[in-house]
C-alpha positions in Angstrom: 5.3 2.7 13.4 5.1 0.0 11.0 2.1 1.0 9.0 0.8 4.4 8.7 -2.3 5.5 6.0 -3.0 9.0 5.2 -3.0 9.7 1.4 -6.1 10.0 -0.5 -7.1 8.1 -3.6 -9.0 9.4 -6.4 -11.3 7.0 -8.0 -12.8 5.1 -5.2 -16.6 5.8 -4.8 -17.1 4.8 -8.6 -15.3 1.5 -7.9 -17.3 1.2 -4.6 -20.7 2.2 -5.8 -22.2 -0.9 -5.7 -21.8 -2.1 -2.4 -22.0 1.8 -0.7 -25.4 2.3 -2.4 -26.9 1.6 0.7 -28.0 3.3 3.5 -25.5 3.5 6.2 -25.5 5.2 9.6 -23.8 8.8 9.3 -22.2 10.7 12.0 -23.1 14.4 12.5 -21.2 16.8 10.7 -19.0 18.1 13.1 -15.7 20.3 12.4 -12.4 17.6 13.4 -10.5 20.7 14.3 -13.2 21.7 17.3 -13.5 18.3 18.3 -9.6 17.8 18.5 -9.4 20.8 20.8 -12.3 20.3 22.7 -11.2 16.9 23.9 -7.7 18.5 24.8 -5.9 18.2 21.7 -4.0 21.1 20.1 -4.6 22.4 16.3 -1.6 24.5 15.1 -2.4 27.5 12.7 -3.9 24.8 9.8 -6.9 23.7 8.2 -8.4 20.5 6.5 -9.1 21.0 2.7 -9.5 18.9 -0.4 -7.2 20.1 -2.9 -9.5 21.0 -5.9 -7.4 19.8 -8.8 -6.4 16.4 -7.3 -9.0 15.8 -5.4 -6.6 14.9 -2.4 -7.6 15.9 1.1 -5.3 17.2 3.8 -3.8 20.2 5.9 -2.6 23.0 4.5 -1.2 25.8 6.4 -3.6 29.1 7.1 -0.6 31.5 7.7 2.7 31.5 7.1 4.0 28.6 9.6 7.7 28.7 11.3 9.3 25.3 11.8 10.8 23.9 15.3 10.5 21.0 17.2 9.2 22.9 20.5 5.4 23.1 21.8 5.5 26.6 20.7 7.3 26.3 17.9 6.5 23.8 14.6 3.5 21.8 16.1 0.6 21.5 14.0 -0.9 18.9 15.4 -1.4 17.4 19.1 -3.7 14.6 20.1 -4.3 13.1 23.5 -4.1 9.5 24.4 -7.9 9.5 25.0 -8.5 10.5 20.9 -6.7 7.5 19.7 -9.0 4.7 18.6 -6.9 1.2 19.3 -7.3 -2.3 19.8 -7.3 -1.7 23.4 -10.3 1.3 23.0 -12.6 -2.1 21.6 -11.5 -4.3 24.1 -12.6 -1.6 27.0 -16.2 -0.9 25.6 -16.9 -3.9 24.0 -15.6 -6.5 26.8 -18.7 -7.7 27.7 -20.2 -8.6 24.1 -17.9 -8.6 21.2 -14.8 -9.6 22.7 -17.1 -12.3 25.0 -18.8 -13.5 21.9 -15.8 -14.3 19.8 -14.1 -16.7 22.3 -17.5 -18.3 23.2 -17.9 -19.3 19.2 -13.7 -19.7 19.4 -13.9 -18.2 16.4 -10.4 -17.8 14.3 -10.5 -13.7 14.4 -10.6 -13.9 18.5 -7.4 -12.8 18.9 -6.7 -10.8 15.9 -6.2 -7.3 16.2 -6.8 -6.1 13.3 -10.5 -7.7 13.2 -11.1 -6.4 16.7 -10.8 -2.5 15.6 -12.4 -3.2 12.4 -15.7 -4.3 14.6 -15.1 -1.2 16.8 -15.3 1.3 13.7 -18.4 -0.7 12.9 -20.2 -0.6 15.8 -19.1 3.3 16.4 -20.5 4.1 12.9 -23.4 2.3 13.7 -23.7 5.1 16.7 -24.0 8.0 14.6 -23.9 11.1 16.8 -23.2 8.9 19.6 -20.3 8.0 18.9 -17.1 10.1 20.2 -15.3 9.6 17.4 -18.2 10.8 15.5 -16.3 13.6 13.6 -13.5 11.4 12.3 -16.1 9.3 11.0 -17.5 11.7 8.9 -15.0 12.6 7.2 -14.7 9.3 5.2 -18.5 8.3 5.4 -20.6 10.2 2.4 -20.4 9.3 -1.0 -18.4 12.0 -2.2 -16.0 11.5 0.4 -15.0 7.9 -0.5 -11.4 9.4 -1.5 -9.2 7.8 1.2 -10.0 3.9 -0.1 -8.1 1.9 -1.9 -8.8 0.2 -5.4 -11.8 -2.1 -4.9 -10.9 -6.1 -5.1 -14.9 -6.8 -5.5 -15.1 -5.2 -8.6 -13.3 -5.8 -12.2 -10.2 -3.8 -12.0 -9.4 -1.1 -14.8 -6.9 -1.4 -17.3 -3.7 -2.2 -15.8 -2.0 -3.7 -18.5 2.0 -4.1 -17.8 1.7 -4.5 -13.8 3.4 -7.5 -12.4 0.5 -10.5 -12.2 1.2 -10.5 -8.6 -1.0 -7.9 -8.0 -3.9 -10.0 -9.3 -3.2 -12.5 -7.2 -3.1 -10.2 -4.7 -6.5 -8.6 -5.1 -8.1 -11.8 -5.3 -6.6 -12.8 -2.3 -7.7 -9.7 -0.6 -11.0 -9.9 -1.6 -11.7 -13.9 -0.4 -9.8 -12.7 2.7 -12.3 -9.9 3.2 -15.3 -12.3 2.4 -14.1 -15.4 4.5 -13.9 -13.1 7.8 -17.2 -10.8 7.2 -18.9 -14.4 6.7 -17.5 -15.7 10.0 -18.2 -13.0 11.6 -21.8 -12.4 10.2 -22.7 -15.9 11.2 -21.8 -16.3 14.5 -21.0 -12.7 15.9 -22.9 -9.9 14.1 -26.3 -10.8 14.7 -25.9 -11.2 18.5 -24.9 -7.4 19.0 -27.7 -4.9 19.0 -26.2 -2.2 17.0 -25.7 -4.8 14.1 -28.6 -7.4 14.1 -31.1 -4.9 12.8 -29.3 -4.2 9.7 -29.8 -6.6 6.5 -27.1 -8.7 5.8 -26.2 -6.7 2.7 -25.9 -3.6 4.8 -23.8 -5.3 7.6 -21.6 -6.6 4.8 -21.2 -2.8 3.1 -20.5 -1.5 6.9 -17.7 -4.3 7.5 -15.8 -3.6 4.0 -15.8 -0.2 5.0 -14.5 -0.2 7.9 -11.9 -2.4 7.2 -10.5 -0.3 4.7 -10.5 2.5 6.7 -8.5 0.8 8.8 -6.2 -0.3 6.0 -5.7 2.7 4.7 -5.5 5.3 7.7 -4.5 3.0 10.7 -1.1 2.4 12.2 0.7 -0.2 14.1 1.9 1.4 17.4 1.8 1.7 21.3 -1.6 3.6 21.5 0.0 5.5 25.2 3.1 6.4 23.3 5.3 4.6 25.9 6.7 1.9 23.9 4.2 -0.5 25.1 3.2 -3.6 22.8 2.1 -2.4 19.4 -1.4 -2.8 18.0 -3.8 -1.6 15.3 -4.8 2.0 16.1 -6.0 5.1 14.6 -4.8 8.7 15.2 -7.8 10.9 14.2 -6.7 13.9 12.3 -3.0 13.1 12.0 -4.6 10.5 9.8 -5.1 12.7 7.4 -1.4 13.7 6.6 -0.4 13.4 3.4 3.0 11.9 2.9 6.7 13.5 1.9 9.7 11.6 2.5 11.2 14.9 3.5 8.9 15.3 6.8 8.9 14.4 10.1 7.1 11.3 11.5 4.1 11.7 13.8 5.4 10.7 17.2 4.1 10.4 20.7 5.0 13.8 23.2 5.4 13.9 26.8 3.8 17.0 28.6 3.7 17.1 31.8 3.6 13.7 32.3 0.7 13.2 30.1 1.2 11.3 26.6 0.2 13.0 23.5 0.7 12.2 19.7 2.3 15.4 18.0 3.0 16.0 14.2 5.8 18.8 14.0 7.1 21.0 11.0 10.7 20.9 10.2 11.1 23.3 7.6 9.1 26.9 7.4 5.5 27.0 5.2 3.9 29.8 3.4 0.2 30.2 3.6 -1.2 28.0 1.8 1.2 25.1 1.6 0.4 21.8 2.6 1.9 20.3 5.9 2.6 16.4 5.3 4.0 13.7 7.3 6.1 10.6 6.3 5.1 7.2 6.2 8.5 5.6 5.6 10.1 3.6 8.0 13.4 4.6 9.6 14.4 1.7 10.4 17.9 0.6 8.6 17.5 -1.6 5.9 13.8 -1.0 5.5 13.0 0.2 1.8 10.4 2.8 1.3 6.9 2.0 0.0 7.0 1.2 -3.6 4.9 2.9 -6.2 2.9 0.0 -7.1 1.7 -0.7 -3.5 0.9 3.0 -3.3 -1.3 3.6 -6.3 -3.1 0.5 -5.8 -3.7 0.7 -2.1 -4.2 5.1 -2.1 -4.0 5.7 -5.9 -1.2 7.8 -5.9 2.5 7.5 -6.9 5.4 9.8 -5.4 6.4 11.0 -9.0 9.7 9.6 -10.7 11.4 8.5 -7.4 13.7 5.7 -8.2 13.3 4.8 -4.4 10.0 4.1 -5.1 10.2 1.5 -8.2 9.9 -1.8 -7.9 8.9 -5.4 -9.5 7.0 -8.1 -7.7 8.5 -11.4 -8.9 6.1 -14.4 -9.4 8.1 -17.4 -10.3 5.7 -20.9 -10.8 6.7 -24.4 -11.9 5.6 -23.4 -15.4 8.4 -21.1 -15.7 11.6 -23.2 -14.8 12.8 -24.7 -18.3 13.9 -28.6 -19.1 17.4 -29.4 -17.8 20.6 -27.4 -19.9 24.0 -27.9 -19.5 26.4 -26.0 -17.5 29.5 -26.2 -18.2 32.1 -28.9 -19.9 31.9 -31.5 -17.6 28.1 -31.8 -18.1 26.9 -30.2 -15.1 23.0 -29.9 -15.3 20.3 -27.8 -14.0 17.0 -29.7 -13.1 13.7 -28.5 -12.6 13.3 -30.6 -9.6 16.3 -29.0 -8.2 14.0 -26.0 -7.7 13.0 -25.0 -4.1 10.3 -23.9 -3.3 7.9 -25.3 -6.4 6.7 -21.4 -6.6 8.5 -18.2 -4.9 7.4 -14.7 -4.8 10.5 -12.2 -4.2 10.4 -8.1 -4.4 13.0 -6.4 -6.8 13.8 -2.8 -5.3 17.1 -1.0 -5.4 19.6 -1.9 -4.5 19.3 -4.7 -6.6 21.4 -7.7 -5.3 20.6 -10.8 -7.5 23.3 -12.6 -5.8 20.8 -13.1 -2.7 18.2 -14.7 -4.6 18.4 -18.8 -4.1 16.0 -20.9 -5.8 18.0 -24.0 -6.9 19.2 -25.8 -3.8 22.6 -25.2 -2.6 24.3 -28.2 -4.3 23.1 -27.0 -7.6 25.6 -24.0 -9.5 24.7 -20.4 -8.8 24.5 -20.3 -13.0 21.2 -22.1 -12.1 19.8 -19.7 -10.6 21.1 -16.7 -12.6 19.8 -18.2 -15.6 15.7 -18.9 -14.7 16.0 -15.1 -13.4 17.8 -14.2 -16.9 15.1 -15.8 -18.5 11.9 -14.9 -15.9 13.2 -11.1 -16.1 13.7 -11.0 -20.0 10.2 -12.4 -20.6 8.2 -9.7 -17.8 10.7 -6.8 -19.4 9.3 -7.8 -22.9 5.5 -8.5 -21.5 5.5 -5.1 -20.0 6.5 -3.3 -23.2 4.1 -5.2 -25.2 1.0 -4.6 -23.0 1.9 -1.2 -22.4 3.1 0.3 -25.1 0.2 2.7 -25.9 0.2 3.8 -22.5 3.7 4.1 -22.5 3.8 6.3 -25.8 1.0 8.5 -24.6 1.0 9.2 -21.3 3.0 12.7 -21.7 1.7 15.3 -19.7 1.1 17.8 -22.9 -0.8 15.4 -24.2 -4.0 16.2 -21.4 -3.8 20.0 -21.6 -7.1 20.5 -22.7 -8.3 17.3 -21.1 -11.6 17.6 -19.0 -10.9 14.4 -16.7 -8.3 15.0 -14.7 -8.7 11.8 -12.8 -8.1 10.0 -15.9 -5.1 11.8 -16.9 -3.6 11.2 -13.3 -4.5 7.7 -13.4 -2.8 7.3 -17.1 0.7 9.4 -15.6 0.8 7.6 -12.6 0.8 4.1 -14.3 3.3 5.5 -16.6 6.2 6.4 -13.7 5.2 2.5 -12.8 5.5 0.9 -16.2 8.5 3.0 -16.5 9.9 2.4 -12.8 9.2 -1.6 -13.3 11.3 -1.8 -16.6 14.2 0.2 -15.0 14.7 -2.6 -12.4 14.1 -5.4 -14.7 16.5 -3.8 -17.3 19.1 -3.1 -14.6 18.8 -6.7 -13.1 19.0 -8.3 -16.5 22.4 -6.3 -16.8 23.4 -7.9 -13.8 22.6 -11.2 -14.4 24.2 -11.3 -17.8 27.4 -9.6 -16.0 27.3 -12.7 -13.7 26.9 -15.1 -16.1 29.9 -13.5 -18.2 32.3 -13.8 -15.6 31.2 -17.3 -14.7 32.0 -18.3 -18.3 35.4 -16.7 -18.1 35.6 -19.1 -14.9 34.8 -22.3 -17.3 32.2 -23.3 -15.0 29.8 -23.1 -17.7 29.5 -22.4 -21.1 26.5 -19.9 -22.6 23.2 -21.9 -23.8 20.2 -21.5 -25.2 18.4 -20.3 -22.4 20.4 -17.2 -22.8 18.6 -16.4 -26.0 15.7 -13.8 -25.6 13.7 -15.4 -28.1 13.5 -18.5 -26.3 10.6 -16.3 -24.4 9.3 -14.1 -27.0 6.4 -14.6 -29.9 8.1 -14.7 -33.1 8.4 -11.1 -34.4 8.5 -9.4 -30.8 11.3 -6.8 -30.7 14.0 -7.9 -28.6 15.4 -4.7 -27.4 14.1 -1.4 -26.3 15.5 1.9 -25.8 14.5 3.4 -22.0 15.4 6.9 -20.3 19.1 7.2 -21.1 19.1 5.3 -24.2 20.1 2.3 -22.4 19.6 -0.9 -24.1 18.0 -3.7 -22.2 17.5 -6.8 -22.8 
């Protein structure tokens, strides 16, 4: 499974209000657990509820539960394949209208599995109570139930000073992608579908954004039949409300008498009232955990101070490339035109290995790349400190003991974790680069230049060193 969404975000209705103030079709209030059981699934001793403090929805143990990996021990959720909503589901139900029209108009989204499942969710919600998946839709379709959605790319972002500028670009690009996709579909497809053509354009747009973000945050990529077939977009209604813990077991396919189910088991005992988790992280060798910044912007939460989640998205543009500079006593030069490509984006995450980052052409000395990275990392480090000094200084939990706004407090605490994590990653990268350059200087391949001086990328009067964590000094 390449992507699983389940952890709720907590500030979204306020951000999405203007898009969802319109009246959209809602499903009937049917208990999700009853729905799963009625259609051949299994629910263990758990119940779906919302944490009154955090606002997070999740599955909790009703009684003490014993762990295991057998059907009579440790089983929490078991979904039959017919309850898995997937691209194949949409192709089967709407082959004669949606798919044929997509092909007829030769739309660029005709073979896009993600867009196809989004259209399916739009139509299922438009059906209201007659939709098989009405109980699942009901949980995420009311004003006070928009807690599963990520931050709204359609309105001004909240105060996020200090985050990597990559995220501003990412949100702008995501917004344009959603708008462009909707515009194409609304011009050719939606007016031709009976369930959608009677709606206003504004209502169709709100419905499309809802379906897009629902699949984006709660969906996964996997084989719907659980038999290792081609991966496609799908949604496991029920399992999608399990929140994340890296120590939990991932949900996966279960074969019972030749019939395929998707099941979730607990791997340690739980006391009554304890939350049940799943694990979103990839188990593949070399795959990193989800970044805290990505988790925050997409789901509204972070995973504490876990260093495995710290990261920094680096963007290097042509404007970052300094004038040519001399590297060694023989006069070798680094020149801006040697930079490949013109702009680059990459992710710094533990373990940091700057030697694998190649920005200059192979014939240029490695020191060219190291110099440029050192300058960019120092600039970004000091920008974070300058932009977020107040937040870093005020995001201590004891300052919010009497605060009535718990969600605002959570946002500040989450941002504090992210900013400190960014400083840690950049700081260790700076130290690594300084060691590399020092070793090169000892070999005589280059001599120290003005490019190594932090002041070159700072305004006058800006601090050049910042204490962080265990009294290490960076930059």
